[in-house]
Every structure is written in C-alpha cells, then in structure tokens.
C-alpha positions as CSV (number, residue, x, y, z in Angstrom):
1,M,-3.6,-29.5,-6.2
2,S,-3.5,-26.2,-7.7
3,K,-6.0,-23.6,-7.1
4,A,-8.2,-21.5,-9.9
5,A,-6.8,-18.5,-11.1
6,I,-8.7,-15.1,-11.7
7,K,-8.5,-14.2,-15.5
8,E,-8.8,-11.3,-17.3
9,V,-9.8,-8.0,-15.2
10,T,-10.6,-4.5,-15.7
11,T,-10.3,-1.3,-14.1
12,K,-13.0,0.6,-12.9
13,F,-13.0,4.1,-12.5
14,F,-15.1,6.0,-10.0
15,H,-15.5,9.9,-9.6
16,T,-16.9,12.5,-7.1
17,G,-16.6,15.9,-5.7
18,S,-18.0,19.0,-7.8
19,A,-17.1,23.0,-8.3
20,E,-19.8,22.8,-5.5
21,E,-18.4,20.6,-3.4
22,P,-15.0,19.8,-3.8
23,F,-12.9,17.1,-2.2
24,R,-11.0,19.3,0.3
25,F,-6.9,17.8,1.2
26,A,-6.3,17.7,5.2
27,C,-3.5,19.8,3.9
28,G,-6.3,22.9,3.3
29,E,-6.1,22.5,-0.8
30,S,-9.3,21.2,-2.5
31,L,-10.4,19.9,-6.2
32,P,-13.2,20.7,-7.9
33,G,-13.4,16.4,-8.1
34,I,-11.5,13.1,-7.9
35,T,-11.0,9.7,-9.8
36,V,-10.3,6.7,-8.0
37,A,-9.3,4.0,-9.8
38,Y,-10.1,0.8,-8.5
39,E,-10.3,-3.4,-8.8
40,T,-13.0,-5.6,-7.7
41,Y,-12.7,-9.4,-7.5
42,G,-15.5,-11.8,-6.4
43,K,-19.3,-10.7,-5.8
44,L,-21.2,-8.3,-3.0
45,N,-23.4,-10.6,-1.2
46,A,-26.9,-9.3,-0.6
47,S,-26.6,-7.7,2.9
48,K,-23.3,-6.1,1.7
49,S,-21.2,-7.5,4.4
50,N,-18.6,-10.1,2.6
51,A,-16.0,-6.6,1.3
52,I,-12.9,-6.6,1.7
53,L,-10.9,-3.3,1.5
54,L,-6.9,-4.1,0.3
55,F,-4.5,-1.2,0.3
56,H,-1.4,-1.3,-1.7
57,A,1.9,-0.4,-0.6
58,L,4.5,2.7,-2.1
59,S,4.4,2.0,-5.7
60,G,1.7,-0.6,-6.1
61,S,-1.6,0.1,-8.3
62,Q,-5.4,-1.2,-7.8
63,H,-4.3,-4.1,-10.1
64,A,-3.8,-7.0,-7.0
65,A,-5.0,-9.9,-9.0
66,G,-5.6,-11.4,-12.3
67,V,-4.4,-10.4,-15.8
68,N,-5.0,-6.6,-16.7
69,T,-2.9,-5.5,-19.9
70,H,-4.3,-2.1,-20.1
71,V,-5.1,1.0,-18.3
72,E,-7.2,3.7,-19.8
73,G,-5.2,7.1,-19.5
74,V,-2.1,5.4,-18.2
75,A,-0.2,5.3,-20.9
76,D,3.4,3.5,-21.0
77,R,3.8,3.4,-17.4
78,W,1.3,0.2,-17.2
79,T,4.3,-1.6,-18.1
80,E,4.3,-5.6,-17.9
81,D,5.7,-5.9,-14.9
82,L,2.1,-4.9,-14.0
83,H,0.3,-6.9,-15.9
84,H,-0.4,-9.3,-13.5
85,G,-2.1,-8.4,-10.0
86,W,0.3,-7.8,-7.6
87,W,-1.5,-10.3,-4.8
88,D,-2.8,-12.7,-7.3
89,L,-1.0,-15.6,-5.6
90,F,-3.5,-14.4,-2.6
91,I,-7.0,-13.7,-4.1
92,G,-9.0,-16.1,-5.9
93,P,-11.1,-19.4,-5.4
94,D,-9.8,-21.5,-2.4
95,K,-7.0,-18.9,-1.6
96,A,-6.5,-16.6,1.4
97,L,-8.9,-14.2,0.1
98,D,-11.3,-16.7,-1.2
99,T,-13.2,-15.2,-4.1
100,K,-16.2,-17.3,-3.3
101,R,-16.6,-16.2,-0.3
102,Y,-15.3,-12.5,-0.2
103,F,-15.9,-9.3,-2.5
104,I,-11.9,-7.9,-2.6
105,I,-11.7,-4.1,-3.4
106,C,-8.0,-2.6,-4.7
107,A,-8.0,1.1,-5.3
108,N,-4.9,3.0,-6.5
109,Y,-4.0,5.9,-4.2
110,L,-5.0,9.0,-4.3
111,G,-2.0,11.2,-5.7
112,G,-1.3,8.1,-7.7
113,C,-0.1,7.4,-11.0
114,Y,-2.1,4.5,-12.4
115,G,-5.5,6.1,-13.0
116,S,-6.8,7.8,-9.9
117,S,-6.1,11.8,-9.4
118,G,-2.5,12.4,-8.9
119,P,0.3,14.8,-10.2
120,L,-0.1,13.6,-14.0
121,S,-3.9,14.2,-14.0
122,I,-5.0,17.1,-16.1
123,N,-5.9,20.5,-14.4
124,P,-9.2,21.4,-15.9
125,A,-8.0,25.0,-15.5
126,T,-5.2,25.0,-17.6
127,G,-5.6,21.8,-19.7
128,K,-1.8,20.3,-18.6
129,P,-0.9,17.8,-15.9
130,Y,-1.0,18.9,-12.5
131,G,2.4,18.3,-12.0
132,R,4.1,20.1,-8.9
133,D,0.7,21.8,-7.8
134,F,-1.4,18.6,-7.3
135,P,-2.1,19.0,-3.4
136,A,-0.1,16.9,-0.7
137,V,-1.9,13.7,0.3
138,R,-2.0,12.2,3.7
139,T,-3.2,9.0,4.8
140,S,-6.6,10.5,5.8
141,D,-7.5,11.5,2.3
142,V,-6.5,8.5,0.7
143,V,-9.0,6.7,3.3
144,A,-12.0,9.4,2.7
145,S,-11.4,8.7,-1.2
146,Q,-11.6,5.2,-0.4
147,L,-14.6,5.6,1.6
148,A,-16.2,7.5,-0.3
149,L,-15.9,4.5,-2.9
150,L,-17.8,2.5,-0.6
151,D,-20.3,4.5,-0.3
152,S,-21.1,4.5,-3.9
153,L,-20.7,0.6,-3.9
154,G,-23.6,0.4,-1.2
155,I,-20.7,-1.0,1.8
156,D,-21.7,0.7,5.1
157,K,-19.2,-1.4,7.1
158,L,-16.2,-3.6,5.8
159,H,-15.7,-7.3,6.6
160,A,-11.8,-6.4,6.9
161,A,-9.1,-3.6,6.0
162,I,-5.8,-5.3,4.7
163,G,-2.8,-3.2,4.2
164,S,0.8,-4.2,3.6
165,S,3.6,-2.4,4.1
166,V,2.4,1.7,3.5
167,G,-0.8,-0.1,3.0
168,G,-0.9,-0.9,6.4
169,L,-0.8,2.6,7.6
170,L,-3.4,3.2,6.0
171,A,-5.8,0.3,7.5
172,I,-4.8,1.7,10.9
173,N,-5.8,5.1,9.8
174,L,-9.0,3.8,8.5
175,A,-9.7,1.4,11.2
176,T,-9.0,4.4,14.0
177,L,-10.8,7.5,12.2
178,H,-13.8,5.4,11.0
179,P,-14.0,2.4,13.6
180,E,-17.9,2.1,12.9
181,R,-16.3,1.3,9.1
182,V,-14.5,-2.2,9.4
183,K,-14.9,-5.4,11.6
184,L,-11.3,-6.9,11.1
185,V,-7.9,-5.3,11.1
186,I,-5.0,-6.8,9.3
187,P,-1.7,-4.8,8.8
188,V,1.2,-6.8,7.3
189,A,4.9,-6.0,7.7
190,T,4.2,-2.3,8.9
191,G,4.0,-0.1,12.0
192,C,1.8,2.6,13.8
193,R,4.4,5.7,13.3
194,T,7.0,6.4,11.2
195,T,10.5,5.6,13.2
196,V,13.8,7.8,12.8
197,L,15.3,5.1,10.3
198,T,12.6,5.2,8.0
199,R,12.6,9.3,8.1
200,L,16.2,9.1,7.4
201,T,15.6,6.7,4.4
202,L,12.7,8.2,2.9
203,F,14.4,12.0,3.2
204,E,17.5,10.6,1.3
205,Q,14.9,9.5,-1.3
206,V,13.6,13.0,-1.6
207,L,17.0,14.5,-2.5
208,A,17.5,12.0,-4.8
209,I,14.3,13.4,-6.8
210,E,14.9,17.0,-5.5
211,N,18.8,17.0,-6.9
212,D,18.1,15.9,-10.2
213,P,18.9,18.6,-12.8
214,H,15.9,18.0,-14.6
215,F,13.6,18.1,-11.8
216,H,12.9,21.6,-11.9
217,A,10.9,21.7,-8.3
218,G,8.6,19.0,-9.9
219,S,8.2,21.3,-13.7
220,Y,9.8,18.8,-15.7
221,T,8.3,17.9,-18.9
222,E,7.5,14.6,-20.6
223,D,10.8,15.0,-22.7
224,L,13.0,15.7,-20.0
225,K,12.0,13.6,-16.6
226,P,14.3,13.3,-13.6
227,E,15.2,9.9,-14.1
228,Y,18.3,9.6,-12.8
229,G,16.7,11.2,-9.1
230,L,13.7,8.6,-9.5
231,A,16.1,5.4,-10.3
232,L,18.4,6.3,-7.5
233,A,15.4,7.1,-4.9
234,R,14.3,3.3,-5.7
235,M,17.8,1.7,-5.4
236,I,17.8,3.3,-2.2
237,S,14.1,1.7,-1.1
238,H,14.9,-1.5,-2.7
239,K,17.4,-2.6,-0.5
240,T,14.9,-2.3,2.2
241,F,12.0,-4.3,0.5
242,V,14.7,-7.1,-0.5
243,H,16.6,-8.9,2.1
244,L,20.5,-8.5,1.5
245,D,20.9,-12.3,0.7
246,A,18.1,-12.3,-2.0
247,I,19.8,-9.3,-3.5
248,E,22.9,-11.4,-4.3
249,R,21.1,-14.3,-5.3
250,R,19.1,-12.5,-7.7
251,A,22.0,-10.5,-8.8
252,R,24.3,-13.8,-9.4
253,Q,21.4,-15.1,-11.7
254,D,20.1,-12.5,-13.1
255,V,22.4,-9.8,-14.1
256,K,25.8,-9.5,-16.1
257,Q,29.0,-8.2,-14.5
258,G,30.8,-4.9,-16.3
259,T,27.7,-4.2,-18.5
260,D,26.8,-0.3,-17.1
261,S,28.8,2.4,-16.9
262,L,28.6,6.0,-15.2
263,A,30.4,9.5,-16.2
264,W,33.5,8.1,-14.7
265,Y,32.9,5.1,-12.5
266,R,32.5,1.5,-14.2
267,V,29.9,-0.7,-12.6
268,Q,32.2,-3.3,-11.6
269,H,30.0,-5.9,-9.6
270,N,26.6,-7.8,-10.2
271,V,25.2,-6.7,-7.4
272,E,25.6,-2.8,-8.3
273,S,24.5,-3.6,-12.1
274,Y,21.4,-5.1,-10.5
275,M,20.1,-2.3,-8.6
276,L,21.1,-0.1,-11.1
277,H,18.6,-2.2,-13.2
278,Q,16.0,-2.0,-10.8
279,G,16.1,1.7,-10.9
280,K,16.2,2.1,-14.6
281,K,13.3,-0.5,-14.7
282,F,11.1,1.6,-12.5
283,V,11.3,4.7,-14.2
284,K,9.6,3.4,-16.7
285,R,6.2,2.7,-15.0
286,F,6.2,5.2,-12.3
287,D,6.1,9.4,-11.9
288,A,8.9,11.6,-10.0
289,N,6.0,14.2,-8.3
290,T,4.1,10.9,-7.8
291,Y,6.9,9.3,-6.0
292,L,7.3,12.4,-3.5
293,R,3.5,12.9,-2.9
294,I,3.5,9.2,-1.2
295,A,6.8,9.7,0.5
296,D,5.8,12.7,1.8
297,M,2.7,10.6,2.9
298,W,4.3,8.3,4.7
299,L,6.9,11.0,6.3
300,R,4.0,12.8,7.7
301,F,1.8,9.9,8.9
302,D,0.6,10.5,12.1
303,P,-2.6,8.9,13.1
304,L,-2.8,10.6,17.1
305,R,-2.9,14.0,15.3
306,D,-5.6,12.5,12.5
307,A,-8.1,11.2,15.4
308,G,-6.8,14.4,17.5
309,V,-6.0,12.3,20.5
310,D,-2.9,12.6,22.4
311,N,-1.6,8.8,23.2
312,Y,-1.8,5.4,21.3
313,E,-4.2,4.0,24.3
314,D,-7.0,6.9,23.2
315,L,-6.3,5.9,19.8
316,F,-7.0,2.1,20.0
317,A,-9.7,2.7,22.6
318,R,-12.2,3.5,19.2
319,S,-11.6,-0.1,18.0
320,R,-12.2,-2.1,21.4
321,A,-15.0,0.6,21.2
322,A,-15.8,-0.7,18.0
323,G,-15.0,-4.4,18.9
324,Q,-12.1,-5.0,16.1
325,H,-9.8,-7.5,16.0
326,Y,-6.4,-6.9,14.7
327,L,-4.3,-9.7,12.9
328,V,-0.7,-8.2,13.2
329,F,2.4,-9.9,10.8
330,S,5.9,-9.2,11.4
331,I,8.6,-11.1,9.2
332,D,11.4,-11.5,10.8
333,S,13.8,-10.7,8.1
334,D,12.5,-7.4,7.0
335,F,14.6,-4.4,6.5
336,C,12.1,-1.7,6.4
337,F,9.5,-2.2,8.9
338,Y,11.2,-3.7,11.2
339,P,9.4,-6.7,13.5
340,E,9.5,-4.2,16.1
341,E,7.3,-1.8,14.9
342,Q,4.8,-4.5,14.8
343,A,5.6,-5.5,18.3
344,E,5.4,-2.0,19.1
345,L,1.7,-1.7,17.5
346,V,0.6,-4.9,19.0
347,A,1.7,-3.6,22.8
348,H,-0.1,-0.8,22.0
349,L,-3.6,-2.7,21.4
350,E,-3.1,-4.7,24.4
351,K,-2.6,-1.9,26.4
352,A,-6.4,-0.4,25.0
353,G,-8.0,-3.9,25.3
354,V,-8.1,-4.6,21.7
355,S,-8.2,-8.3,20.6
356,S,-5.4,-9.0,18.3
357,M,-3.2,-11.5,17.2
358,H,0.2,-11.1,16.5
359,I,2.2,-13.4,14.1
360,T,6.0,-13.7,12.7
361,V,6.7,-15.2,9.2
362,H,10.4,-16.6,9.2
363,S,11.7,-15.8,6.2
364,D,14.9,-15.3,4.4
365,K,12.7,-12.9,1.6
366,G,13.0,-9.4,3.8
367,H,9.8,-7.3,3.5
368,D,8.7,-8.4,0.3
369,S,7.9,-11.7,1.7
370,F,4.3,-10.7,1.9
371,L,4.1,-10.7,-2.0
372,L,5.8,-14.1,-2.4
373,E,5.0,-16.5,0.1
374,P,1.1,-17.0,0.2
375,Q,1.9,-20.4,1.9
376,L,3.1,-18.4,5.2
377,Y,0.1,-15.8,5.6
378,T,-2.8,-18.3,4.4
379,P,-4.1,-20.2,7.2
380,H,-3.8,-17.3,9.2
381,L,-5.7,-15.0,6.9
382,A,-8.4,-18.1,6.6
383,Y,-8.7,-18.2,10.5
384,T,-8.9,-14.6,11.2
385,L,-11.5,-14.4,8.2
386,E,-13.8,-17.2,8.6
387,G,-14.2,-15.4,11.9
388,R,-12.9,-19.0,14.3
389,W,-10.6,-16.5,16.4
390,E,-13.6,-15.3,17.7
391,K,-15.2,-18.5,18.2
392,N,-12.5,-19.2,20.1
393,S,-11.9,-16.3,22.0
394,I,-15.7,-17.0,23.2
395,D,-14.7,-20.8,24.3
396,R,-11.6,-19.5,26.3
397,T,-13.8,-16.5,28.2
398,V,-16.4,-19.6,29.3
399,A,-13.4,-22.0,30.3
400,E,-12.1,-19.2,32.0
401,V,-15.7,-18.4,33.8
402,E,-16.0,-22.0,34.7
C-alpha cells in the first residue's frame, strides 16, 4: 500500500543579525545580517520536543519533501530537477520521518544559492551580488545559523539531527559543539574527518573552477559564467556519488552515443556523453562561487578544532555526557565516503562510551543509495526515532545485572 505524500510546500525565510549585532563567521569576517531559507513538514507539538533538523548534501537545498515549483529570489536556478523534494521518499505520513509524529526542518546552507545568504545575495553596500567577497563559510557557521533559526521557533532541544553526506559532518558538528541541543544523532554515509582521497578530489574540483577562463578570481558576470569549470567539477564529483556500474547502466539507457564534441575531441562513448550531460545540467541550477564555498567548508572540516579539543575521545565525551545516541549508516558500495570512514567514527564513539548503532546498507547504487532506497533505511530510522533502542538498552542492562 502506497503511503500518503506531502503535496505543495513553500520555502520560508528567517533573518537574523543587524548592523549593531552582525553575524560573525569563524573566519573572522561578519555581515550585518543573514537570511536562512528553510522548509518544514509536520506539526511542532506543544512541548516542542518532536523537532528533527535535517542537513542536506553538498548541492542540495532546503526542499526535502513535497512539490515546490518556485522559490523567491532564486530565479532560473530553481530548475525542474529541484521541484520534487530530495528526500520525498523518506518524509511524510507513515514514512521514515513520519510527519504525523515529527516536525521536520530543512534549511539551505549559509553560503548557498537557494535562498540563504551566499555569494549571489545582494551586498547592501554595493547593490550588487557579493560574489567573491562573500565570507568563507565553515560548518560551525552553518550550525550557528540554523541554531538561530531553531531559537526563533522556540526549539531548545532537537529530537534528532540527521545529515547525509556533507550534511552528516554538520550533524556531528552540531552534536559535539552543542550537545545539549540534540538527543539523537544520525549521520548517513559520512565521516568524522576529511580524508586524503576526499581532499584530493575536492581540490581537483576547485582547480576546475579556478582555471575556467571566465572565472576571473570569482568576479564573473551573469553573462559570462565559469560554466565549463563548474560542469567539470560536477563531473569529477558525480563519479563518487553514483556507483560506476549504475553510471554504465544509466548511460546505456538515457544518452545517445556521439552527440557531443569538444574543441578537438569527439565524444565517442555513452559514458562520456552521460557525464557531460550531468555537468551541463548542473550549471543551470548552481553557482560556481557557492560551490567553492561549500567545497572549502568540506576541505576545512575539523570538529576537534571547532570544539577546542585534541582528540576524538574528548570530542565525543561531550555526546556521552549529554546522553546522546548515534545511529550511523554505511553503504557498502560508497565511493564518496567509504565504509571505513563510518567504522572509524563508530570506533571513536565506542571508545568514548557513547551509545551507538552501526548499520551497513548493502546496495549496488553507491553513495546515492540514501536518496533512492528508503526500504533499506526506514526500519532502522523508525526504531531509533521511536526510542525502541532506549528500551532495549535498559532491558539488556537489567538482564546483565540479574
């Protein structure tokens, strides 16, 4: 039996900061005010104890569920690909994030290009987009901006923080910087540090954009944008998101061979044409300066530095003291955040004495499994969100004492 779906939703906007009390970034810069674009699903209960904060992935948006065909101020970037929520299979009545039980909030990252303040926002001092002058963004800045949103909604403590991919880094950052603000932490296909392989892959993407002749150190115009560099960056990242076998299958089904040519090289294989198509499609909905801000945020992710500690045991001791529980998901075919990264995270949690559960999802879809296969995640999400893990933990403790 199919589950009911969320229908039309609207993006909302939260504003914070002023000339007297500017929003201060971790890099030392500040802005007189910022905007956070967000959507909500479900109803906040009277005690405001059923809220779940959902962090999106690198190029995602605040639109996690339902249908939203227009976002104010986003113009042509809000393409048809974005109209349906990116986690629509997971959010709604009787779904993994059951809107009959929970109030789900998803916000566009600070530095983003889907309604939150970012390089495309207008600088009040110049009347033009900030562009290259928008401050560098850190995960702690995104967390701070979204906690300000929660404060405005009167939410002191989250039932859960869930983050997939890059969003998982933010969930961990929130949980360790502000452990009193969240009970359950659910990192999906993510890690606790930036690995050497990830660093190199991201650096390749930065170079692709930086070397586009239209980039001009970030001072490009609307008429001449670094589309080639941004498309190449997307192609570099896309092969880590989608399993190579799935890329081959999609290329056979969706793209005709030999339809594109470059300056000299003629595209001669479906896989090449498929990847080029993905790059071209991406530049219609994203911004190069925004992409660089988020890539830089990922490259500089350092929860130890942010928390002012020297090791992960001290970092996660904060989670233990707050009584947090972690549900960590791995995907066995993931080429973006390899399963070894989640194993490392869980080892740190166990060493710090943090309650945790580690689930490995077996999928042939790679990193994108968390977007496509709700049946593999829903039972574990429901088990954790409903608190059944807590009852079983108490039962086991009693049994051990007896």
